[in-house]
N, C-alpha and C positions, 0 to 999 in steps of 0.2 A: 505493498499500500505506501504510494506516494503522498508527499507533503499537501499536494494539489487534491487528492481524495480525501484527506482529512479537514480539508478548508471548508468552512461553512459554506453552502450554496447561497448564493444572494437573494434576497427576497424580490419577486417583482414589485415593481413599482405601485403603490395602492391608485385604484383607479380615482380619477378626480370626480367629486360628486356631481360635478357642474357640467360633466362632459354628458350630454344628454342626446338621444337620438333624434334623427330627422323624422318628424311625422307629419310633415306636408301633406303628403299621398295619401294619408290614412281616410276612411270614412267614417264618420262619427255619426252613430244614432243617437237619439233624445226620447228616451219612453219618457212620457210624461212631459211632452213637448209643447203642448198647448197650455199648460199652466204656466202661470207668471215665471219661476225659477226656470224650468225647462226650455220657454219661449227665449229667456234671457241669455243662457247658456248657448243656444242655438244661433242666437243672433250674433252673439259675440265672437264664437268660433266661425261661423261664415264670414263675418264681415273681417278676421283675420285671415281667409282664404282657405278654410277648410271645406269641404265639400260634408253637408249636414243633411241629415234625413229627421224629420220630426215623426215620433210613433205617437198613435193614441188607438184607443178601443174603436172610436168610430173613424174610418178613414176621410170622410167627409170634413171632418174636425181638422184633422191633420192638415187635410188639403188646403183648406182655408187659411189655418195659422202659416203654412210655410208661403201661401200666396200675398199675405200682409205682411210678411219680413222680407220676402225677395231673397237677394243675393243668391240664387240658384239654390236655396233649400227647398226641399223637397217632403212632400207629406206621404205616409203610409200606415196603414195598419199596424199594430204592434209587432205582429209575428213577422211580418215583410221588412219592416224595419231593421229588427235585429238581424233578419238573415242577412241583408244588405250592406250590414255595417262591419266594420274590422273592431271598433270601441262602441260599446253601448252604455250610455248614459242613463242613470237610472235615477228620473227625478219624479216619480210619482208621489200621490199623497202617502202620508203612513199607513193610514187605514186600508189603502190597497194596494200594499208593497209587497205582502206575502202572496196573495190570490193573482196577483200580475205575473209575480216571477214563477210560481208553480206552473203557470199556464205557459210559459216560453221556455221551460228548463231545457226542452231539446234542440230549439233552435239556438239558443244561448250556448250549447256545448263548445267549447273551445274557445269562446270569445272572450275579450278583454272587457270586464264590466267594472264599471264605476259606479259604487253607489254614492248619492249625495242626499240622501233622505236624512231626515232629523226627527225623530220620534218626540213630539211634544204635546203636552197638554195645556188646557188654557181655562183659569177660572178668574174669578173677581181680582185677583192679587196679580195676575200677568201669566206668562209662560212659565212652563214647569217642565223639567226633562222627566220624560218615560224611558223605564228600562227593560227591554224586549228580553222574553226567557232566554235567547241566545246572549243575550248581553248586551247587544247593538244592532242596529239595522245592517249593518256590514256583516255582521257575524250571522244573521238572520239568513241574508243574501248569500252566502258561504255556504251554509246548511242546505240551502234549496236547491243552488245550482252546483252540484259537486264536480260538474265537468267544466265548469267556468273556471277563468283565472279573475277572481274576486278582489277589486281594491276599494278604496273610500277617497273622496275627494269632493271639492268644490261647495262644502257644508256653509261656509260663512260668509257667501257673495249676497250683496243685496238685490233683490229683483228689480227694485227702481232703478239702479244704477247700470243694471245688465241692459234694460230695456233702452234707456235715455239715450236716443240718437246722438243728442248733443254733447256728451262726454266722449273723448276719444282717448283716456285711459283710465283703470281702475286701480287705484294705488292699494294693493293689497296682496298679502302672500295667501296661498293655496296649501293647505294641510293634507298630505298627500299619505295614504297608509297602505299596507299591502304585505304580502309574504315574499314578493319574489323581486327582486331589485330590477330587473330587465320588465316586469311590468309596470311599477313605480316609477321608471325612469320615463315610460313612455307618458304615464300621465302629466308627470311634472312637465315635460316637452308642451303637452298639449294647453296646459296652464299658461306656460311660458310664450304661448303664440299670442295671447291677449296683451296688447300694451299694458303695461304697469304692474302686470301681474306677474307672480313667481312661484312655482312650485317648489315646496319644501318637503322631504321626506319626515314623516314623523311617526315612524315606529310600525308597528304591525297590527292587524286586524283587531287582537284582543285590548288595542289602545283605542278604537274609534268610539266608544262609549262616551268618554269623557270631550271628544272632537266634537261629537254630534250634540252632546247636551249643552256645550258651552254658546250655541245659538240662543238658548233661553236668557243667557246673559245680555248677549249682543241686543236680543230684544227691548231687553231692559234699558240698556245705555240708549238705543236708537230714542224710546220712548221718553226719557226724562231730558234727551238733550237736542230732539228734533234732528235726529241724525241720521245717516246710513253707513253705520261702524263696520268697519272690517278688522283685519289682523296683520301687524306685520311682526316678524321674527328677527329679534336683533343678533347683532355679531355673528350672523352666518352668509 
């Protein structure tokens, strides 16, 4: 054995966390794209040059919303939207979350799914977080879609700002969670396509509950200060 054999093999250089893939060619489907959050995300991504398909249970509603938004956005029934998309954003109301995903399990197999649903309740004191049996909406999605690549992101964005055509940039970070770096990198890159926005890795899906529930706090901030608050992660 030579001295060279005894020498420690140098470790490969750590991957730059900001070295993100080119996602400009991916087709993005938005389930729940006729609601405020879904419409806003569809509009911003299409405005950034992404091919976007809006999904709805009723194809007529999806086609109407797509025509209103323009920018080459198409409308389709949920299953067709999922089938034609590379990345599928789930922006449906919490009440219909499980039922929608159960119905689309087969067509979503192998797809990158981005869950942005916030389980919330409301009473006279304001918004408060709900905790699903699985731990979070994202973990519920992962349980219902065992053959999909489930991530979580886009929870803290103001639907008002997303849909405001006069706003050029949205000054906020997007917390991205998931089990596989290749998948979270894609979602971070998608977030970064929207001017002013940045995707930041924030852990695995087991950490999704506190990200989803923070929206209740942001709603309180917005009500007190008449704002459309977002988040910024410092020193990153």
